[in-house]
N, C-alpha and C positions, 0 to 999 in steps of 0.2 A: 634458888638452887643450887647448886653446880652440874653438869653435867658432866663431870672428871669424876671414871671409875678410882674404887678404892683400891688399893695395893695389890688384896689378896684375889680384885676376881682377877686379877691376869693372870695367873698362877690355878686358877682353876684348871681340875684335871679332864685332858679329854679334849678342851676346849682352846682354838688356835687366841693367838693376843686382839683378832680383830672382832673375831668371835665373841669372846669376853666382855666387848667394850664394851657389842651393841645388846648385852645381854643385859646390863645393869646404866645403859646410858643412853643420855635422849641424843637426837643427832645435833650434828653441830646448829651451835644458834637458836638450840630451843632450849629449853627449858621444863624441869618440872619443877612447879612451887609448892614447897610445906605449907602448914596449915598457918604459920604467922607469916609468910610472906604473900599467901594470898589473902589471907582477910589484910594483910596492908592494901597492899593494891587495889584492894573491893572498898575500902574505908575509903585512899583519896580517887578510888574513880567514884562515889559517890557524892562527896563533897564538891569532884569539880562539876558535876553532872547539876545538882544543884544550884550552882554561881553559873552556869549556863544558863538552865531554865528560869533562873528569876529578869536575865538581861529576854526575855522573850522567846526563846529560843528550843523550839518542837523537837525532840526526838526523830529518830529515821534509822533503819536495819535493812542497807546493803547485803549484797547476797556476797558471802566468800568466795563466791567464785563466778567467773564474766570472764567475755570473750578476752583474747590476749590484745588485738584493736582495741577495746578501752580505754587500758591503759594509758600513757602520754610517760610516766617517770618512770626514766630509764629506757633503756632497752629489753627488748623480748629475752635476754641473753640470763639479765638480770630476775624474771621469772620466774617460779615453777609453771612447770604447763604440765598437762595430762590429755589426757583422750578418753574420751565417752566411748561406750559399748557400739557408739555408731560413727566413729574415729573422729568427731567435730573436735578440733581444740579448744583446748580451756587453759584459761591460767587462774591461779589464787590472785586477791587484785593484793597489788602492791602499791596503791594509791587510790584511798575514797573517793579524792575529787571529780573525777573523771563521773564514776558512777552517780554521783550524788546531781552532776550535771545531767548526763542522760535518763537524769529519774524523769527530771523534774520539764524535762523539753519532751518528756518520751505521755507524761500521762499526767502529773502533778498541778502544770502548769493548768491543765484543760480540766482536769476535777474540782478545783479553786474556783477558778476565776481572779486570783489574787494578785497582784498586781508587783508586790516584793512576798517574799516568803528565806525567813529564818529557820536554817536544819543543824541539830550536829549532832555528832555518833559519838561512838565510845568502843569501840572495835581494834583487835589485831589488823597488822599487815604484815606483806609478810614478802622478802625481799632473800635473794640467790647469791649471798654476795661471795665474794670470793676466801677461802680458808683460811689467809695466810694473812686475812682479817680483823683479830681479835674481837668482831660484830655480832650485835644478833638477828638473826631472822626473823623474829616475829616483836613485831612492833606493836605497843598496844598502843594505842594514840588516845585522844579526845580533841575534837577537833568540831569549827562552825565554817556553813557556809550559807552567804548570805545572799537568793538569784531575783534577780527581776530588775523595776524598772532603780538607776539612781542607785546602785547599789553599791556604787564605789563609796558616796556617803558613810558607810557603813566601815570604810576602813580601820579609821580611829576611834571606832566604837568595838571594832573586834582585837586592839591594841590594849585597849583598857581590861578588858574579862580575859585576855594571855596574862595579862601580869597581874590579876584578880586573881587569879588560880595561884599563879606561882608564890604568889605573898599568902594567903590566906589557906589552902591545904600544905604549902610545902616549906611555908618562916623563910623564904628566896628572896632576897632582890637582884632584879633582875636589869639587863642594859638591853634596848633594840637600835637599831641599825635601819634605817628606809631608806630605801635607795627606788631610783627608778629604771626601768630598761634601756629609755631613750640611750646615757649616753655608752653605756658598752650598747647597744647597735649602732649606736653610731662611728663608736673606734670598730668595731669589728667591718661594717662596711667600708670606712677607706685604708685601715692597717691591716685587714686581717686576720688571719689564726695568729700571727707573731703577738697581736698586744692582747688577743685571747689570753693567750697561755701568757703569759706572764699576768694577768689579771688570775688566775686563774692559780696561781701561785704565791703569790700576792705580791710578787720579784719587783721591788721599786725601781733596784739597781738596774733591770732588763729593763721593764721599763719607760726610765728615761734617756737608757740610750737610745729604743727606739722613736723616742719623741724626738728627740736630734736626728736619726738618720733618717726617720718618712717625715717627718714636719719640719725640721731646721731650725729646732727649737735650742738658743742657747743652751749651754750645756751646765750650766749655773741654775737656766728656769727650767731645765729641766731635771732637775733633781728636786729641784722646790715645789713643782708641780706634782711627779708620781709619789712623793713624799704624801701633798695633800688628795688626791687624787687614791688613793690606797689606803691612807692610813691618816683621817683628817683629827683636828681634833676636834670635842663637843664643842659647839656653838661659833668654828671656826671661817671666816669666809674664806671665798677663793683669791688664793694669791693673783695683785696683778700680771704675773708674769704667762695666765691664762691666754689673753690678748692674742700673746705669741701662735694659742692652738688653732688649726683652720677653720673658716665659718661655721661646717655645719655641724662641728664637737662644739663651738662655743651655742650655737643654737638651744641641741642637745643640754648642754647643763643649764643654760636658764630654764627648759622648759623641768631638769631633773628638777633644781633650788628650788623651782615655783612648788611643784607639786611634792617634792620631801616636806620638806617648809611646812606646810600646812598643813602637813603631819605633825609632825615635830610642836607644832608651834598649839595643836590642839593638846596632845598628851603633855607639854607639860602644864598645863590649868590645872591638869588631873595629877598633878605630880609624878608623875610616872616618867618611869629615866632613859629618855633616846636625842638621839640624832641622827644628823643626817651628811650616810653615807654615798658620795659621790659616785663611786663605781664599787659594784662586783658582780659579782658574777653569779646571773637565775640562779640558783638552783633545780630550779621546775622550768619544763622546755615552752607553759604558759601562760608563764608571766608578759603580761600586755603592758604593763603600766608601773605603779606602784609597789615593792614587795619589802617586805622583813625580815629581820630572823634577830631571835631574842636570843641573848646568853647570858649566864650564871658562871659566878664565878667556879675553878672547879672542871668544869666540862669545856671541851676543844669544837665540841658542834652543837649549832644553835639548839633548846630542849627545844623550841617553838619557830615555828616561818609559819609568811601565811602571803598574801596580795589579789591583784587583780590577775581577772584575766576572762575578760568577754570575749576572745576568742574565742573560747573553748566553748562555748553557749553555742554560736555559728556551729561549730564540727560537726553538728549532733541535730539541725535547725536552723532554718532559715530561722529565728529566733529573735527579735529586738529586745535583749535584754542584757545587761551586767552579773558580773559576776564577782567575787571574792571570799575569801575566807583564810583559816587556819588551824594550822594542827599541831598536838602538842603533844610527846614525847612521856606520856605517867615513866614505863618501866626504867626510862635512864636514869630518873630522879629516884 
């Protein structure tokens, strides 16, 4: 349901334009859903939760408010923050993963004694995006988190669940790109921010120029490499010109190919369309290994994304445990 006020509201006697807008509208980026829209969202959420439960996941309900330091997604400027009556600074959650991991190391692991736990949630998150972008600030997600011993082995399972939700709940065919952070980190370590900026913009011509200027890659080879790194063909192999890259980047490329390739091969056995994306900017700062993004025709941003974040566990306690998960945006669909 739109939060744009009717024309008559602006002409309400005795009210300024701002007052008239606030009288009949929700704040920017938030919506009041009517009966039909609410029923559709609830139906989709229930169906998605049934699928997740069938895969052995247990529901948890993280708090809507937490300390700002808990959240790793974006900057504090993107959070809705408040102070309680004692002056304590708090924030509306803009990422549930951090809360799940914090809860695991604080109490869940101690209470259960289980080596591997599978959790899911269905809840909104809140992001204070700039008003000149037509983006929602309340996002309703369903997500899964696997925490514990050898959790990374579950990553292919998570892609399967995400794909199943899109197919069974929304009748959507998706494609998932699988990446490993090692190559991104290698380029950043040697080439600095210039490579990162070109990668973020998917700017192949500029990336090609940087390969020539920074690493001495021949111009023709640099163009081929830049296009392949940023816009690979499905099931395509690394071009021979990759041999011109520095040794550390070639090593990271090999690591990425091996890690992502195993996930892609596993998905292919389940008829899930995936491909290895050699170079992509990790949208979450805590990804530590393989991460993935799932796209659907007609949407510019990924509908689902997830990955490995083993270091996030150690952020809260010296616990030897792996972690991975994904979140799917129900409202966007």
